[in-house]
FIFIKOL-135929 format. One line per 2 residues: their letters; for each residue x, y, z negated of C-alpha. Coordinates in steps of 0.05 Angstrom, whole numbers, plus 5000, padded with zeros to 4 digits. Each point is the difference from the previous one (the first is absolute). Example, Ala and Ser with C-alpha at 12.3 -4.5 7.8 and 13.67 -1.06 7.14 Angstrom:
as = 5246:4910:4844 ~ 5027:5069:5013 .
This chain:
mt = 5000:5000:5000 ~ 5031:5068:5021 .
qg = 5000:5060:4954 ~ 4974:5068:5021 .
ga = 4982:5066:4970 ~ 5016:5010:4926 .
gh = 5021:4929:4989 ~ 4931:4971:5016 .
ps = 4988:4944:5050 ~ 4980:5023:5070 .
wn = 4927:4991:5023 ~ 5019:4951:5055 .
at = 5039:4952:4955 ~ 4984:4927:5004 .
sp = 4949:4975:4948 ~ 4995:4932:4965 .
vw = 4959:4947:5033 ~ 4947:5001:4946 .
fd = 4989:5076:5005 ~ 4946:5015:5052 .
es = 4998:5075:5017 ~ 4936:4991:5041 .
af = 4961:4990:4935 ~ 5006:5076:4988 .
dp = 4970:5018:5068 ~ 4953:5060:4987 .
st = 4951:4976:5054 ~ 4979:4942:4955 .
de = 4952:5018:4943 ~ 5003:4932:4965 .
fs = 5069:5008:4966 ~ 4999:4981:4926 .
ae = 5061:5013:4958 ~ 4980:4947:4948 .
sy = 4989:4944:5051 ~ 5064:5020:5037 .
ad = 5041:4997:4937 ~ 4968:4934:4976 .
dl = 5016:4967:5067 ~ 5074:5020:4999 .
lr = 5011:4986:4926 ~ 4989:4926:5012 .
yv = 5069:4994:5032 ~ 5034:5070:4990 .
pl = 5022:5025:4931 ~ 4967:5063:4976 .
et = 5065:5040:4995 ~ 5019:4981:5072 .
lr = 4931:5021:5026 ~ 5003:5066:4961 .
ar = 5069:5017:5027 ~ 4979:4984:5072 .
ll = 4938:5044:4995 ~ 5041:5058:4973 .
ny = 5049:4993:5057 ~ 4943:4997:5050 .
ae = 4970:5064:4971 ~ 5067:5036:5009 .
em = 5005:4974:5072 ~ 4931:5028:5016 .
rd = 5017:5067:4969 ~ 5064:5005:5043 .
kl = 4961:4981:5062 ~ 4948:5055:4986 .
vq = 5055:5053:4993 ~ 5032:4977:5065 .
lv = 4934:5005:5038 ~ 4988:5071:4974 .
ne = 5070:5022:5021 ~ 4990:4973:5070 .
dy = 4940:5047:5014 ~ 5019:5058:4955 .
de = 5012:5050:5057 ~ 4931:4990:5029 .
fa = 4970:5006:4931 ~ 5036:5066:4987 .
nl = 4977:5031:5067 ~ 4928:4978:4991 .
sr = 4976:5069:4975 ~ 5028:5036:5061 .
rl = 4958:4959:5047 ~ 4935:5019:4962 .
vs = 5004:5076:5015 ~ 4942:5002:5050 .
vd = 4951:4955:4960 ~ 4959:5058:4971 .
qa = 4989:5029:5069 ~ 4977:4933:5027 .
iq = 4951:4993:4942 ~ 4971:5069:5014 .
el = 4990:4983:5073 ~ 4960:4937:4980 .
ea = 4956:5034:4947 ~ 4961:5043:5050 .
pl = 4970:4944:5042 ~ 4987:4958:4938 .
gt = 4960:5057:4968 ~ 4958:5008:5063 .
ar = 4986:4925:5002 ~ 4980:5001:4926 .
ad = 4950:5057:5011 ~ 4969:4963:5060 .
id = 4993:4936:4959 ~ 4965:5037:4942 .
qm = 4951:5033:5048 ~ 4984:4933:5033 .
rh = 4990:4967:4932 ~ 4949:5053:4978 .
rl = 4961:4990:5065 ~ 4999:4924:4990 .
lg = 4977:5007:4928 ~ 4942:5044:5023 .
hs = 4978:4949:5052 ~ 5006:4944:4948 .
ns = 4956:5037:4950 ~ 4949:5012:5054 .
lk = 4998:4926:5018 ~ 4994:4980:4927 .
ea = 4941:5046:4991 ~ 4967:4973:5062 .
mr = 5010:4929:4976 ~ 4971:5018:4932 .
rr = 4938:5031:5031 ~ 4993:4939:5044 .
qh = 5006:4953:4941 ~ 4949:5039:4961 .
as = 4952:4999:5059 ~ 5010:4925:5006 .
el = 4985:4991:4926 ~ 4938:5042:5006 .
rn = 4978:4960:5060 ~ 5012:4935:4964 .
sl = 4963:5025:4939 ~ 4943:5022:5044 .
el = 4998:4932:5033 ~ 5001:4966:4932 .
sk = 4945:5045:4976 ~ 4958:4984:5062 .
sa = 5014:4926:4991 ~ 4983:5005:4925 .
aq = 4935:5037:5016 ~ 4982:4948:5052 .
sl = 5016:4944:4951 ~ 4959:5035:4946 .
an = 4941:5006:5047 ~ 5008:4926:5020 .
vk = 5002:4978:4927 ~ 4938:5041:4984 .
al = 4964:4972:5060 ~ 5019:4929:4982 .
vq = 4979:5010:4928 ~ 4932:5028:5022 .
sl = 4992:4941:5047 ~ 5016:4953:4942 .
es = 4949:5035:4956 ~ 4946:4991:5053 .
da = 5014:4925:5001 ~ 5000:4993:4924 .
gt = 4931:4969:4997 ~ 5012:4943:5049 .
gr = 5005:4948:4943 ~ 5051:4948:4979 .
qk = 4996:4952:5058 ~ 5067:4972:5020 .
qh = 5000:5034:5069 ~ 4981:5068:4972 .
ld = 5050:4993:4942 ~ 5056:4982:5046 .
er = 4983:5059:5046 ~ 4999:5047:4941 .
ck = 5068:4976:4978 ~ 5028:5011:5070 .
nl = 4971:5071:5001 ~ 5034:5014:4933 .
dr = 5065:4974:5029 ~ 4994:5048:5059 .
ic = 4983:5057:4952 ~ 5060:4984:4957 .
ge = 5044:4997:5061 ~ 4978:5069:5022 .
lg = 5003:5025:4928 ~ 5071:4974:4994 .
rl = 5018:5039:5063 ~ 4967:5062:4972 .
ly = 5039:4995:4935 ~ 5065:4992:5038 .
lv = 4986:5061:5043 ~ 4982:5042:4939 .
ra = 5064:4980:4964 ~ 5042:5012:5063 .
ng = 4969:5069:5012 ~ 5001:5021:4927 .
td = 4929:5029:5004 ~ 4944:4998:4950 .
as = 4981:4928:4987 ~ 4939:5011:4956 .
qa = 4950:4979:5053 ~ 5041:4938:5017 .
hv = 5003:4979:4926 ~ 4925:5011:4992 .
lk = 4989:4955:5060 ~ 5049:4949:4972 .
an = 4962:4998:4934 ~ 4935:4990:5038 .
ve = 5029:4945:5042 ~ 5031:4966:4939 .
ar = 4932:4999:4966 ~ 4970:4967:5061 .
le = 5058:4952:5003 ~ 4989:4980:4927 .
aa = 4927:4988:5013 ~ 5015:4959:5061 .
lv = 5053:4960:4962 ~ 4949:4984:4946 .
mv = 4950:4978:5052 ~ 5051:4957:5036 .
le = 5023:4967:4936 ~ 4928:4984:4981 .
eq = 4988:4970:5068 ~ 5068:4964:5000 .
ep = 5018:5021:5072 ~ 5075:4991:5008 .
ss = 5004:5029:5070 ~ 4964:5064:4979 .
fa = 5043:5004:4938 ~ 5063:4995:5043 .
tl = 4974:5057:5043 ~ 4990:5043:4938 .
lh = 5069:4983:4975 ~ 5029:5027:5064 .
as = 4957:5062:4995 ~ 5020:5013:4928 .
st = 5074:4992:5014 ~ 4995:5050:5057 .
ig = 4980:5057:4952 ~ 5041:4974:4941 .
si = 4941:4981:4956 ~ 5034:4939:4971 .
si = 4977:5010:4928 ~ 4926:5003:5021 .
ve = 5003:4931:5032 ~ 5038:4970:4941 .
gv = 4951:5033:4952 ~ 4939:4972:5036 .
vk = 5030:4930:5002 ~ 5017:5006:4926 .
rh = 4930:5023:4979 ~ 4957:4957:5046 .
iv = 5039:4935:5008 ~ 5054:4992:4947 .
ae = 4957:5028:4944 ~ 4945:4951:5016 .
av = 5048:4941:5000 ~ 5030:5024:4933 .
rk = 4930:5009:4971 ~ 4981:4929:5019 .
as = 5064:4972:4971 ~ 4990:5040:4936 .
td = 4931:4971:4990 ~ 5024:4929:5013 .
pa = 4996:4960:4935 ~ 5068:4970:5013 .
st = 5034:5069:4998 ~ 4972:5026:4935 .
lq = 5055:4973:4954 ~ 5068:5016:5030 .
as = 5028:5048:5050 ~ 5034:4943:5038 .
km = 4933:4967:5014 ~ 4970:5066:5020 .
lq = 5056:5013:5050 ~ 4992:4930:5028 .
ci = 4926:5012:5011 ~ 5015:5067:5033 .
wd = 5051:4968:5046 ~ 4952:4944:5019 .
gl = 4945:5050:5015 ~ 5047:5044:5042 .
rr = 5025:4941:5040 ~ 4930:4973:5010 .
dt = 4956:5061:5011 ~ 5042:5061:5013 .
wp = 5066:4988:5034 ~ 4976:4959:5060 .
fl = 4960:5060:5023 ~ 5059:5049:4990 .
da = 5048:4951:5032 ~ 4956:4992:5061 .
at = 4991:5075:5007 ~ 5073:5018:4992 .
sm = 5022:4946:5049 ~ 4961:5038:5054 .
cs = 5040:5063:4986 ~ 5072:5019:5010 .
sa = 5046:4976:4945 ~ 5029:5071:4996 .
lp = 4936:5028:4968 ~ 5020:5030:4932 .
fd = 4945:4967:4958 ~ 5018:4966:4934 .
fv = 4937:4963:4977 ~ 5041:4958:4952 .
gg = 5033:5058:4963 ~ 4948:5054:5014 .
sv = 4935:4960:4990 ~ 5010:4933:4967 .
lp = 5054:5012:4948 ~ 4972:5065:4969 .
ev = 4930:4971:4993 ~ 5026:4936:4969 .
lg = 5045:5038:4951 ~ 4943:5045:4981 .
al = 4955:4941:4986 ~ 5054:4966:4958 .
ea = 5013:5063:4959 ~ 4926:5008:4988 .
ry = 4992:4927:4978 ~ 5066:4994:4961 .
pt = 5020:5069:4975 ~ 5059:4972:4960 .
my = 5031:4958:5055 ~ 5059:5048:5008 .
sp = 5018:4995:4926 ~ 5055:4949:4983 .
gn = 4976:4993:4928 ~ 4977:4929:5017 .
pa = 5059:4974:5042 ~ 4964:4936:5021 .
ef = 4939:5037:5027 ~ 5044:5054:5030 .
hq = 5042:4948:5037 ~ 4940:4961:5025 .
tl = 4965:5063:5026 ~ 5062:5029:5033 .
st = 5021:4933:5031 ~ 4930:4989:5028 .
le = 4997:5071:5027 ~ 5070:4993:5032 .
af = 4977:4935:5033 ~ 4937:5035:5024 .
ir = 5041:5058:5028 ~ 5045:4949:5036 .
dl = 4937:4969:5030 ~ 4978:5069:5023 .
es = 5069:5011:5031 ~ 4991:4935:5039 .
lc = 4940:5032:5035 ~ 5046:5051:5033 .
tn = 5016:4980:5071 ~ 5064:5040:5012 .
qd = 5056:5035:4964 ~ 4969:5069:5007 .
qv = 4937:4978:4964 ~ 5043:4971:4944 .
lr = 5038:5065:4993 ~ 4935:5040:4998 .
fk = 4972:4953:4948 ~ 5061:5006:4955 .
gs = 5000:5076:5010 ~ 4927:5009:4981 .
aa = 4981:5040:4939 ~ 4964:4941:4968 .
wk = 5060:4955:5007 ~ 5047:5051:4969 .
an = 4951:5018:4944 ~ 4992:4927:4982 .
rs = 5076:4990:4995 ~ 5008:5059:4954 .
kw = 4945:4980:4950 ~ 5029:4933:4979 .
nv = 5048:5009:4941 ~ 5044:4940:5014 .
aa = 5056:5029:4958 ~ 4957:4996:4937 .
yf = 4978:4930:5021 ~ 5072:4977:5005 .
sl = 5017:5031:4933 ~ 4944:4960:4967 .
rf = 5020:4936:5035 ~ 5072:5012:4980 .
qd = 4981:5006:4928 ~ 4957:4937:5002 .
ia = 5052:4957:5035 ~ 5060:5025:4962 .
sa = 4967:4997:4931 ~ 4973:4929:5013 .
ye = 5069:4978:5023 ~ 5036:5031:4939 .
ng = 4950:4968:4953 ~ 5010:4932:5033 .
lp = 5076:5004:4997 ~ 5028:4967:4937 .
ha = 5048:5037:4954 ~ 5070:4986:5026 .
as = 5033:4997:4931 ~ 4956:4944:4974 .
fl = 4984:4964:5065 ~ 5052:4945:4991 .
sn = 5013:5006:4926 ~ 4960:4940:4976 .
gv = 4999:4960:5065 ~ 4945:5003:5052 .
as = 4959:4950:5038 ~ 5004:4993:5075 .
tq = 4933:5034:5009 ~ 5023:5059:4958 .
ld = 5061:5007:5045 ~ 4955:5006:5060 .
ap = 4956:5054:4967 ~ 5044:5061:5015 .
iv = 5014:4977:5071 ~ 4926:4988:5013 .
ac = 4984:5068:4970 ~ 5050:5034:5046 .
id = 4975:4965:5063 ~ 4927:5012:4982 .
am = 5013:5074:4986 ~ 5036:5008:5067 .
rs = 4944:4963:5037 ~ 4947:5043:4967 .
cl = 5030:5061:5035 ~ 4981:4970:5068 .
aq = 4935:4967:4977 ~ 4939:5012:5044 .
dv = 4964:5036:4943 ~ 5060:5047:4988 .
fl = 5037:5012:5066 ~ 4987:5062:5041 .
as = 5037:5014:5065 ~ 5007:5074:4983 .
ia = 5042:4984:4938 ~ 5035:4937:5027 .
dk = 5069:5031:4989 ~ 4985:5016:4927 .
li = 4974:4930:4987 ~ 5061:4967:5031 .
rl = 5044:5046:4957 ~ 4960:4979:4939 .
ql = 5014:4927:5017 ~ 5075:5014:5002 .
qi = 4996:5038:4934 ~ 4964:4941:4967 .
fa = 5055:4953:5024 ~ 5054:5048:4977 .
rf = 4967:5001:4932 ~ 5001:4924:5000 .
vd = 5075:4999:5016 ~ 5012:5049:4943 .
wv = 4961:4953:4954 ~ 5044:4942:5023 .
de = 5062:5042:4983 ~ 4970:5014:4931 .
vi = 4989:4925:4989 ~ 5072:4986:5020 .
vs = 5026:5053:4951 ~ 4957:4971:4945 .
ar = 5023:4929:5014 ~ 5072:5023:4999 .
en = 4991:5033:4933 ~ 4958:4944:4970 .
rs = 5044:4938:4998 ~ 4942:4956:4977 .
ve = 4968:4999:5069 ~ 5005:4931:5030 .
pn = 5037:4995:5067 ~ 4946:4952:5024 .
al = 4948:5055:4993 ~ 5044:5048:5038 .
al = 5011:4948:5054 ~ 4925:4990:5008 .
ly = 4991:5075:5006 ~ 5057:5003:5051 .
gr = 4967:4945:5042 ~ 4933:5037:4999 .
lv = 5033:5066:5021 ~ 5041:4968:5056 .
am = 4937:4968:5028 ~ 4964:5067:4999 .
dv = 4994:5021:5074 ~ 4969:5070:5005 .
ss = 4999:5002:5076 ~ 4963:4934:5008 .
al = 4951:5017:4945 ~ 4982:5070:5026 .
mg = 5013:5004:5075 ~ 4935:4964:5014 .
da = 4961:5055:4965 ~ 5043:5054:5032 .
sr = 4990:4972:5070 ~ 4925:5000:4989 .
vi = 4997:5075:4985 ~ 5058:5025:5044 .
dd = 4990:4995:5075 ~ 5065:5032:5023 .
pn = 5054:4947:5006 ~ 5055:5052:4989 .
va = 4969:5022:4935 ~ 4991:4928:4979 .
gm = 5074:4988:5013 ~ 5019:5059:4957 .
vr = 4956:4973:4943 ~ 5033:4932:5007 .
da = 5069:5032:4995 ~ 4978:5038:4937 .
ya = 4977:4934:4968 ~ 5067:4968:5018 .
es = 5039:5058:4968 ~ 4959:4992:4936 .
qa = 5013:4925:5000 ~ 5075:5013:5008 .
rl = 5000:5043:4938 ~ 4967:4943:4961 .
fv = 5055:4952:5023 ~ 5052:5049:4973 .
sl = 4967:4997:4932 ~ 4997:4923:5003 .
kg = 5076:4998:5002 ~ 5000:5031:4931 .
ll = 4949:4947:4977 ~ 5047:4946:5024 .
dv = 5057:5030:4959 ~ 4956:4998:4938 .
iv = 4983:4927:5013 ~ 5074:4984:5008 .
dg = 5017:5036:4935 ~ 4945:4962:4963 .
va = 5022:4931:5024 ~ 5074:5017:4989 .
tk = 4984:5022:4929 ~ 4967:4933:4986 .
ca = 5059:4963:5029 ~ 5048:5038:4955 .
ec = 4964:4983:4936 ~ 5038:4934:4991 .
lg = 5068:5031:5012 ~ 5004:5019:4927 .
qi = 5016:4928:4984 ~ 5070:5009:5030 .
rg = 5025:5034:4937 ~ 4977:4943:4954 .
il = 5029:4946:5045 ~ 5068:5033:5004 .
aa = 4999:5010:4925 ~ 4984:4926:4989 .
lr = 5062:4981:5041 ~ 5043:5025:4943 .
mt = 4969:4948:4954 ~ 5014:4939:5044 .
sr = 5060:4970:5035 ~ 4961:4965:5054 .
tp = 5017:5022:5071 ~ 4938:5025:5040 .
ta = 4980:4951:5055 ~ 4930:5024:5018 .
pa = 4966:5068:5009 ~ 4960:5029:4943 .
qy = 4924:4992:5002 ~ 4987:5074:5012 .
as = 5038:4999:5067 ~ 4948:4955:5031 .
vi = 4940:5042:4977 ~ 5026:5070:5017 .
lr = 4963:5001:5068 ~ 4940:4960:4976 .
pl = 4956:5063:4995 ~ 5017:5015:5073 .
ra = 4982:4929:5021 ~ 4934:5005:4961 .
fl = 4985:5068:5032 ~ 5011:4974:5071 .
ds = 4959:4938:4987 ~ 4941:5039:4973 .
ni = 5001:5051:5057 ~ 5001:4957:5062 .
ei = 4961:5052:5040 ~ 5060:5046:5001 .
tp = 5031:5004:5069 ~ 5067:4965:5012 .
dv = 5038:5065:5010 ~ 4975:5027:4934 .
rv = 5016:4934:4965 ~ 5072:5003:5025 .
fi = 5006:5073:4980 ~ 4974:4988:4929 .
se = 5043:4938:4991 ~ 5064:5035:5023 .
qv = 4987:5061:4957 ~ 4982:4960:4938 .
vs = 5060:4953:5006 ~ 5046:5059:5011 .
ka = 4973:5037:4939 ~ 5003:4936:4958 .
aa = 5072:4989:5021 ~ 5016:5072:4981 .
qf = 4968:4991:4932 ~ 5037:4934:4992 .
ra = 5066:5034:5017 ~ 4987:5057:4951 .
iv = 4985:4953:4942 ~ 5060:4957:5016 .
ee = 5046:5061:5002 ~ 4971:5024:4935 .
tl = 5006:4932:4966 ~ 5072:4989:5024 .
at = 5019:5069:4977 ~ 4970:4986:4932 .
am = 5037:4933:4996 ~ 5066:5034:5016 .
rt = 4988:5052:4946 ~ 4982:4945:4951 .
ee = 5064:4962:5016 ~ 5041:5063:4991 .
sl = 4968:5010:4932 ~ 5014:4928:4979 .
kk = 5072:5007:5021 ~ 5008:5061:4957 .
lr = 4969:4963:4941 ~ 5045:4940:5010 .
sr = 5062:5043:5007 ~ 4990:5026:4929 .
ke = 5006:4930:4972 ~ 5067:4966:4991 .
kt = 5002:4942:5049 ~ 5053:4954:5027 .
vq = 5019:5001:5072 ~ 4961:4936:5010 .
dk = 4937:5031:4972 ~ 5008:5060:5047 .
ee = 5008:4954:5059 ~ 4938:4961:4980 .
de = 4959:5065:4995 ~ 5023:5024:5068 .
ta = 4984:4931:5029 ~ 4930:5001:4969 .
sg = 4987:5070:5026 ~ 5021:4982:5071 .
rv = 4958:4937:4997 ~ 4938:5039:4981 .
sk = 5011:5050:5056 ~ 5010:4943:5050 .
mm = 4936:4966:4976 ~ 4961:5065:5008 .
em = 5025:5008:5071 ~ 4983:4928:5017 .
ql = 4930:5006:4972 ~ 4987:5065:5037 .
ql = 5026:4969:5065 ~ 4952:4942:4992 .
di = 4942:5047:4984 ~ 5015:5045:5060 .
ae = 5006:4940:5046 ~ 4931:4976:4977 .
fa = 4971:5070:5009 ~ 5030:5003:5071 .
rr = 4971:4932:5017 ~ 4930:5021:4976 .
ar = 5006:5065:5039 ~ 5016:4963:5064 .
el = 4937:4959:4992 ~ 4960:5065:5002 .
vd = 5040:5043:5048 ~ 5036:4984:5065 .
dr = 5056:5050:4997 ~ 5030:4979:5066 .
re = 4955:5048:5038 ~ 5028:5067:5023 .
gg = 5001:5053:4946 ~ 4993:4952:4941 .
sv = 5023:5030:4934 ~ 4991:4942:4951 .
gd = 5068:4968:5016 ~ 5036:5065:4984 .
si = 4964:5006:4933 ~ 5019:4929:4980 .
dq = 5072:5011:5022 ~ 5005:5061:4956 .
lr = 4972:4958:4943 ~ 5053:4946:5012 .
rv = 5056:5050:5000 ~ 4982:5021:4929 .
vq = 5024:4932:4973 ~ 5052:4991:5055 .
cd = 4958:4945:5030 ~ 5020:4963:5063 .
ta = 4947:4979:5050 ~ 5027:4929:4998 .
ve = 4977:4993:4927 ~ 4931:4984:5025 .
């Protein structure tokens, strides 16, 4: 690299291979100093990169100075060449000013023409609106005259009688009148003129429509009724038709059902009589008439005629039916009414009719009157209090021993309480979520009770392990999902919701299984305690060895009966599953071996302290060397006899343990416990 200038490298010096000068090209806008440095630092040291960038900056500065020096003469003479610029500017200002004045004048003229055109267009629009209004007024006047003429013609034919031909003709005339009246009402609204005359005519026509509807319903003419339905929908008189049907058809069917002797006792029987009467006498006529019309007609006979009349009759007959004070009667009435409403919904022939029915005022009012929250509160109190009263006290449940039937009592009480939540005389679809939650709360309370029983059994050592085993067997056999999913499937139609309920039952069952592990631990502790009761004989047997010189040749009697309580427990609880039997056996044997080892360690330690004390006493007496040797020999003989007796006892215990537990399976812990017991007396496995 050559040097130039004040000791700095020249701008055209050669660069390292890794240094790319094109990365600093000002034409690229995507240069990032951080990414550039991160890329180079992977294989170039930071100090080397910093030094190269400083050198490159000096090179660029030198190059800039060189470029300025090359064109400096032209830069210095630049002001001399600009002497005549002001004169050139003055020469250009004159024609530009003239052009600007011409443009302003032209713009003012164009704005004037534009305003004139806008005004002309506004007057034209206003004239068009006046012409349209005049045409609408003429059309409205013509329609008004036509309606009046048709009404007068209808009045002249009013005395023609009720014969089918005349009745059908009258209905068709009303349909024509309503068609013309509908056109008149549209024209009046579109023109924004006085509509008083049109409304007077509408009221007159509606009165005649109502009279014709009553006549048609009395004569049971479905074709004429269909014609009047079309006429009423044309002028928007929906409520008149629904009111007439309610007063003259539905009310009669409800009156007959109310006077039926079978419906005088309960609301459910009254609703059944009403439904039978509607299906038999009323709905066939309405169904035949509506089938002749377009399905788009906005009539809601179910929600506008049938339901309000039925609800009114029920409220008059049973004024306290909305009160949940008597939950059984409240449930029966509400369930029957909901079934009746579902039957009414089945009469709807399309989705629009269903939506109109569920949006009717009667349907909404009925939903708001039933206090299902208070009903649930009363049911909650009844079910929860009955369950708590039927649940035994946990502290005394197993204190004095219980029979098999008594063990089943709390389980039966829990299942019955959970089933009662979905019973037919309790369940309501509107509070299904609350009742399912109550079921889970009942089972959670049962699991808490089981935990309380386990704590009580752990504190009360007098509880028999057999009673705990019986309780464990009952609890393991308790299958919540199988017991309750039948009832849940009966009241829940949605399979997704049923699956969620099944999962909730499974989670509750899993919590019970967690508690049962604690119950197994209590059973193991109880059996192990019984097994350890005979281990206290070890101290007496070892003490007796000091009084005899006979070498032990057989295990002591206690060694063969240590695990007898475990054998008796397993024989008396044959219903326990094999896995649980293996678990209990392993745990009890391991605990018994640990107790055995603790007592042996304590006994041997006591024996050693006793020997030390005897040695001190003997040392105070004057003895010959021969006497001392005899004492030491006797002391060693006693220690050896103790070890031999314990080895025989441990071997017998191990043999009995193998009869109960197969420790060869993976994860077995009994062999380790026995090996630890052997090591206490320095026992060899060949001693057996």
